[in-house]
C-alpha positions as a printed NumPy array, in Angstrom:
array([[  7.061,   7.408,   7.16 ],
       [  5.624,   8.371,   3.784],
       [  8.092,  11.037,   2.698],
       [ 11.528,  10.216,   4.076],
       [ 11.338,   6.441,   3.835],
       [ 12.201,   5.345,   0.309],
       [ 11.845,   1.935,  -1.276],
       [ 15.271,   1.062,  -2.693],
       [ 13.685,  -1.792,  -4.664],
       [ 11.426,   0.616,  -6.563],
       [ 12.996,   2.263,  -9.599],
       [ 10.613,   5.209,  -9.161],
       [ 11.041,   5.69 ,  -5.409],
       [ 14.772,   4.937,  -5.123],
       [ 15.764,   8.253,  -6.708],
       [ 13.247,  11.096,  -6.689],
       [ 13.69 ,  14.287,  -8.754],
       [ 13.38 ,  17.631,  -6.966],
       [ 10.08 ,  18.611,  -8.647],
       [  8.44 ,  15.324,  -7.643],
       [  9.695,  15.781,  -4.078],
       [  8.114,  19.252,  -3.99 ],
       [  4.725,  17.938,  -5.166],
       [  4.791,  15.127,  -2.642],
       [  6.081,  17.216,   0.258],
       [  3.426,  19.876,  -0.347],
       [  0.683,  17.264,  -0.061],
       [  2.229,  15.716,   3.073],
       [  2.446,  19.198,   4.601],
       [ -1.205,  19.872,   3.77 ],
       [ -2.202,  16.552,   5.335],
       [ -0.358,  17.379,   8.54 ],
       [ -1.822,  20.88 ,   8.735],
       [ -5.506,  19.986,   8.521],
       [ -7.665,  20.158,  11.618],
       [ -9.579,  16.945,  12.206],
       [-11.972,  15.518,  14.721],
       [-12.699,  11.828,  15.043],
       [-15.293,  10.031,  17.175],
       [-12.555,   7.929,  18.762],
       [ -9.043,   6.538,  18.565],
       [-10.018,   3.645,  16.304],
       [-11.426,   5.985,  13.66 ],
       [ -8.365,   8.241,  13.846],
       [ -6.016,   5.271,  13.564],
       [ -7.956,   3.86 ,  10.606],
       [ -7.914,   7.228,   8.819],
       [ -4.163,   7.678,   9.196],
       [ -3.27 ,   4.081,   8.337],
       [ -5.359,   4.282,   5.164],
       [ -3.794,   7.632,   4.3  ],
       [ -0.308,   6.263,   4.978],
       [ -0.912,   3.352,   2.594],
       [ -2.208,   5.707,  -0.086],
       [  0.988,   7.768,   0.148],
       [  3.163,   4.635,   0.032],
       [  1.334,   3.433,  -3.089],
       [  1.686,   6.903,  -4.629],
       [  5.446,   6.907,  -4.018],
       [  5.817,   4.019,  -6.473],
       [  3.978,   5.644,  -9.381],
       [  6.056,   7.496, -11.998],
       [  5.47 ,  11.258, -12.183],
       [  3.309,  12.464, -15.025],
       [  1.43 ,   9.183, -15.4  ],
       [ -2.317,   8.752, -15.088],
       [ -1.733,   6.553, -12.027],
       [  0.322,   9.272, -10.322],
       [ -2.381,  11.866, -10.957],
       [ -5.216,   9.537,  -9.937],
       [ -3.567,   8.594,  -6.63 ],
       [ -2.813,  12.254,  -5.882],
       [ -6.474,  13.069,  -6.489],
       [ -7.537,  10.159,  -4.26 ],
       [ -5.304,  11.39 ,  -1.44 ],
       [ -6.664,  14.925,  -1.789],
       [-10.228,  13.566,  -1.664],
       [ -9.422,  11.48 ,   1.424],
       [ -8.011,  14.588,   3.11 ],
       [-11.216,  16.495,   2.342],
       [-13.271,  13.637,   3.829],
       [-11.212,  13.656,   7.009],
       [-11.287,  17.404,   7.476],
       [-13.351,  18.673,  10.36 ],
       [-15.95 ,  21.215,   9.302]])
């Protein structure tokens, strides 16, 4: 839902250069590969819905901008928080 689904109304997300796709796919792949443990279904659902929204917001930010870098860093931090130790 965060990689293949594009927003045709967004100039940034409607057509994505190969390098940007690589950056984004690598982070999606990392997110899917992490081992996590949650106390319950509600916490797991909340984590993934928040993460999904972060990726959707990131999709709309132009590459190379401060916003793009800041959202990438926020996603990486969220992944570290959700990682089981």
